[in-house]
C-alpha positions as CSV (number, residue, x, y, z in Angstrom):
1,S,96.2,175.1,19.4
2,V,95.3,175.3,23.1
3,P,92.6,177.8,23.9
4,R,91.8,179.6,27.4
5,G,90.0,177.4,29.9
6,A,91.2,173.9,28.4
7,V,93.5,171.1,29.5
8,Y,94.8,169.3,26.3
9,G,96.4,166.0,26.5
10,L,99.3,165.4,24.5
11,V,100.0,161.5,24.6
12,G,102.2,159.1,22.5
13,P,105.1,156.7,23.2
14,N,108.6,157.7,24.6
15,G,110.5,159.3,21.8
16,A,107.6,160.5,19.8
17,G,108.8,164.3,20.1
18,K,106.4,165.5,22.9
19,T,109.1,166.9,25.1
20,T,110.9,168.4,22.0
21,T,107.5,169.9,20.9
22,A,107.3,171.6,24.6
23,M,111.1,172.6,24.7
24,A,110.7,174.4,21.1
25,I,107.6,176.1,22.5
26,M,110.0,177.5,25.4
27,G,112.8,178.3,23.3
28,L,114.9,176.0,25.2
29,L,115.9,173.4,22.4
30,P,119.6,172.7,22.7
31,S,121.5,174.3,19.7
32,P,123.2,172.3,18.4
33,P,121.7,169.9,17.5
34,G,118.0,171.0,17.7
35,K,116.7,173.9,15.5
36,I,113.4,175.2,14.0
37,T,113.1,174.8,10.4
38,D,109.5,175.5,9.6
39,G,106.1,176.3,11.1
40,E,105.1,178.8,13.6
41,I,104.8,179.0,17.5
42,T,102.3,181.8,18.4
43,F,101.1,182.7,21.9
44,C,98.4,185.4,22.3
45,G,99.4,186.7,18.8
46,K,103.1,186.9,19.3
47,S,105.6,184.9,17.4
48,M,107.7,183.0,19.8
49,I,110.1,182.5,17.3
50,K,110.6,186.1,16.0
51,I,110.4,187.9,19.4
52,S,113.9,189.0,21.2
53,D,115.3,187.0,23.8
54,K,114.5,189.7,26.4
55,E,110.8,189.7,25.4
56,R,110.8,185.7,25.7
57,R,112.3,186.0,29.2
58,K,109.7,188.2,30.3
59,I,106.9,185.8,29.0
60,L,108.6,182.4,30.3
61,G,107.6,182.1,33.8
62,E,105.0,184.9,33.9
63,E,102.9,183.9,31.2
64,I,104.1,180.5,30.3
65,S,105.4,178.2,32.9
66,M,106.7,174.7,32.1
67,I,106.8,171.6,34.5
68,F,109.8,169.5,33.5
69,Q,109.9,165.9,33.8
70,D,112.6,165.5,36.3
71,P,112.6,167.5,39.5
72,M,115.9,166.5,40.4
73,T,117.5,168.6,37.7
74,S,114.7,171.3,38.0
75,L,115.4,172.2,41.5
76,N,118.6,173.9,42.9
77,P,120.1,171.5,45.6
78,S,121.8,174.3,47.6
79,M,118.6,176.7,48.0
80,R,115.7,176.2,50.4
81,V,112.6,175.3,48.6
82,A,110.6,178.7,49.8
83,D,113.6,180.6,48.2
84,Q,113.3,178.8,45.0
85,I,109.6,179.8,44.6
86,M,110.3,183.3,46.0
87,E,112.9,183.8,43.3
88,M,110.2,183.3,40.6
89,I,107.7,185.6,42.3
90,R,110.0,188.4,42.8
91,L,111.5,188.1,39.3
92,H,108.3,189.2,38.0
93,K,106.2,190.9,40.7
94,K,107.4,193.8,42.8
95,I,106.7,192.7,46.1
96,S,108.5,192.3,49.6
97,K,110.3,189.1,50.7
98,H,108.0,188.8,53.3
99,E,104.8,189.0,51.0
100,A,106.7,186.6,48.8
101,Y,107.7,184.1,51.4
102,E,103.8,184.0,52.5
103,M,102.8,183.3,49.0
104,A,105.6,180.7,48.7
105,C,103.8,179.0,51.6
106,Q,100.6,179.3,50.3
107,L,101.7,177.7,47.3
108,L,103.3,174.7,48.9
109,E,100.0,174.1,51.0
110,M,98.1,174.3,47.7
111,V,100.2,171.2,46.4
112,G,100.1,169.5,49.5
113,I,103.3,170.3,51.3
114,K,102.9,171.8,55.1
115,R,104.5,175.2,55.4
116,E,106.7,174.1,58.2
117,R,108.8,172.3,55.2
118,A,109.3,175.6,53.4
119,K,112.8,176.1,54.7
120,D,113.9,172.7,53.9
121,Y,116.3,171.7,50.9
122,P,115.4,169.5,48.0
123,H,117.4,166.5,49.1
124,Q,115.0,166.4,52.3
125,F,112.0,165.6,50.1
126,S,111.1,162.5,48.3
127,G,110.7,162.4,44.4
128,G,107.1,163.0,44.4
129,M,107.3,166.1,46.9
130,K,110.1,167.7,44.8
131,Q,107.7,167.4,41.8
132,R,105.0,169.0,43.8
133,V,107.4,171.9,44.6
134,V,108.0,172.2,40.7
135,I,104.4,172.5,40.2
136,A,104.3,175.2,43.0
137,I,107.2,177.3,41.1
138,A,105.2,176.9,37.8
139,L,102.0,178.2,39.4
140,A,103.6,181.2,41.3
141,C,102.9,183.8,38.9
142,R,99.4,182.5,37.7
143,P,100.6,182.1,34.1
144,K,98.2,181.7,31.2
145,L,99.6,178.7,29.8
146,I,101.4,175.7,31.8
147,I,103.0,173.1,29.9
148,A,103.2,170.2,32.3
149,D,105.8,167.6,30.9
150,E,105.0,164.0,32.7
151,P,104.1,166.0,35.9
152,T,103.5,163.2,38.2
153,P,106.5,161.0,38.4
154,G,107.2,159.5,42.0
155,M,103.6,160.6,43.2
156,D,101.3,157.8,44.5
157,L,97.8,157.7,42.9
158,A,95.9,160.2,45.3
159,L,98.8,162.7,44.8
160,A,98.6,162.3,41.1
161,K,95.0,162.8,41.0
162,Q,94.9,165.8,43.0
163,A,97.7,167.3,40.9
164,M,95.4,166.7,37.8
165,Q,92.7,168.2,39.8
166,D,95.0,171.4,40.4
167,F,95.5,171.7,36.6
168,R,91.7,171.4,35.9
169,T,91.1,174.1,38.5
170,F,93.7,176.1,36.7
171,A,92.1,175.8,33.4
172,D,88.7,176.6,34.9
173,D,89.8,179.8,35.8
174,G,90.5,180.7,32.3
175,N,94.0,179.6,31.6
176,G,95.2,176.9,29.5
177,V,97.1,173.6,30.1
178,L,99.1,171.3,27.7
179,L,99.4,168.0,29.7
180,I,102.4,165.9,28.0
181,T,102.1,162.2,29.0
182,H,102.3,158.7,27.7
183,D,99.6,157.5,30.1
184,L,96.4,157.9,28.2
185,E,94.4,157.1,31.4
186,L,95.8,159.9,33.3
187,A,94.9,162.4,30.6
188,L,91.4,161.1,30.1
189,E,90.7,162.0,33.6
190,V,91.3,165.6,33.3
191,A,91.8,166.7,29.4
192,D,89.1,168.4,27.4
193,R,90.9,167.1,24.0
194,I,93.3,164.7,23.3
195,V,96.0,165.0,20.7
196,V,97.8,161.8,19.8
197,F,101.4,162.0,18.9
198,Y,103.5,159.3,16.9
199,A,107.1,159.4,15.4
200,G,106.9,163.6,15.5
201,T,103.6,164.0,14.0
202,T,99.7,164.1,15.0
203,V,98.1,161.0,13.9
204,E,94.7,161.8,15.6
205,E,93.1,164.6,17.7
206,A,89.6,164.5,19.0
207,K,87.6,165.7,21.9
208,V,88.2,163.7,25.0
209,T,84.4,162.3,24.9
210,D,85.3,160.6,21.6
211,F,87.8,158.5,23.4
212,A,85.0,157.0,25.7
213,D,83.6,155.3,22.4
214,E,86.1,153.0,20.9
215,T,84.3,152.9,17.7
216,L,84.9,156.9,17.1
217,L,88.7,156.4,17.1
218,R,90.1,156.1,13.5
219,H,93.6,155.9,13.5
220,P,95.2,152.5,14.2
221,Y,97.6,153.5,16.7
222,T,95.2,155.4,18.6
223,R,93.0,152.3,18.7
224,A,95.9,150.1,20.0
225,L,96.5,152.8,22.6
226,H,93.1,152.7,23.8
227,E,93.2,148.9,23.5
228,A,96.1,149.0,26.3
229,L,94.1,150.9,29.0
230,P,93.7,148.9,32.2
231,G,91.0,146.5,32.3
232,R,90.9,146.1,28.4
233,G,93.8,143.5,28.3
234,F,96.8,144.0,26.4
235,A,98.0,143.3,22.8
236,A,101.5,144.3,22.0
237,L,102.2,145.9,18.7
238,P,104.9,144.3,16.5
239,G,108.1,146.3,15.7
240,T,109.1,149.6,17.3
241,Q,108.4,153.4,16.5
242,P,110.8,154.7,13.9
243,Y,113.8,157.2,15.0
244,V,112.4,160.8,14.0
245,K,115.6,161.2,12.1
246,D,115.0,158.2,10.0
247,L,111.4,158.3,9.1
248,P,109.9,156.2,6.4
249,S,108.7,157.7,3.4
250,G,104.9,157.0,4.1
251,C,102.9,156.9,7.3
252,P,105.2,156.4,10.1
253,F,102.9,153.8,11.7
254,A,102.5,151.5,8.5
255,P,105.6,149.1,9.2
256,R,103.5,148.2,12.3
257,C,99.9,148.3,11.1
258,E,98.2,145.2,10.3
259,S,95.9,147.5,8.1
260,A,98.7,149.0,6.1
261,M,97.9,149.3,2.3
262,K,100.6,149.9,-0.6
263,I,99.8,153.8,-0.4
264,C,100.5,153.9,3.4
265,L,104.2,152.8,2.7
266,Q,104.7,155.2,0.0
267,K,103.1,158.5,1.1
268,M,102.3,160.4,4.1
269,P,98.5,160.5,4.7
270,P,96.9,163.9,4.6
271,Y,94.8,165.1,7.8
272,V,91.1,164.2,7.2
273,E,88.2,166.1,9.1
274,L,86.1,163.5,10.6
275,G,83.4,166.1,12.1
276,D,82.9,167.9,15.5
277,N,86.8,168.9,15.4
278,H,87.9,165.3,15.1
279,R,90.6,164.8,12.4
280,A,93.2,161.9,11.8
281,A,96.1,161.3,9.4
282,C,95.4,157.9,7.9
283,W,94.7,156.6,4.3
284,L,91.7,154.3,5.7
285,C,90.0,157.4,6.6
286,V,90.8,158.9,3.1
287,Q,89.6,155.7,1.6
288,E,86.4,155.8,3.5
289,Q,85.5,159.2,2.6
290,M,86.1,158.7,-1.0
291,K,83.5,155.6,-0.7
292,A,81.1,157.7,1.1
293,A,81.3,160.5,-1.4
294,E,80.6,157.9,-4.4
295,K,77.8,156.7,-2.7
296,N,76.4,160.1,-2.2
297,N,77.0,160.8,-5.9
298,E,75.2,157.6,-7.0
299,K,72.2,158.6,-4.6
300,T,72.1,161.9,-6.4
301,E,72.2,160.6,-9.8
302,A,69.4,158.1,-9.1
303,G,67.3,160.8,-7.6
304,S,67.9,163.1,-11.0
305,H,66.9,160.1,-13.0
306,E,63.7,159.7,-11.1
């Protein structure tokens, strides 16, 4: 659930299902093979599953925009970049070509591209510059929600940080950003909250401030991810992430977890509320809560005897 004014970081390994989740929100799952079999996708009170295609087309671009991973497939090679930005603007706003062109130039300048390049074609730009054009298109109609799927490939560090700052400013203006990345360090710089995905499911979700203190992280995969941050060394995990169509019966991380118990291999763990909007799906957390409850009962019983 992404509120207004917030950047949520969705992090996890390749193949975890992050992009599939985004495509489901946008109604862009390829069918076949993809289809939504359960759950709800709600935007501003509207079910994105139940609305008509006409209603969805009006929302997409104007109220929800997505920045795709590969700018090479997001841009039309036969159209000038300004025309592609203008196309998005004029699709949703009744303004003249001249006004749309001026808006397109301003958007290009906002993402660090000089207006003199507005009439160039995509092949005349580097990979990082193409991605900035894609970001400009996503921002064109000032949507309420941006889904940014790995938005900084091909950018150098300075440009990537500037793009992150643009998302932060966009959220501070009262909008929402879902930042999808496998780069935890990047997400920590800009996000308010981090959602950790593994093998098609959320394993931990917490405020970004909790990620600054490793002792507050409870799921073994989240701790391993934190340990892999630059400057902290690197300890490779054994094994590989299971394929989402062939998941084990228990916790999907159990085969790689050195703390796994018998129940971890048999049953999917429930989500455990850890306080202050922090939750994790791990049998270790369940076990700790049960022990804490037993101690509280013992104290209560001891107090009643006194």
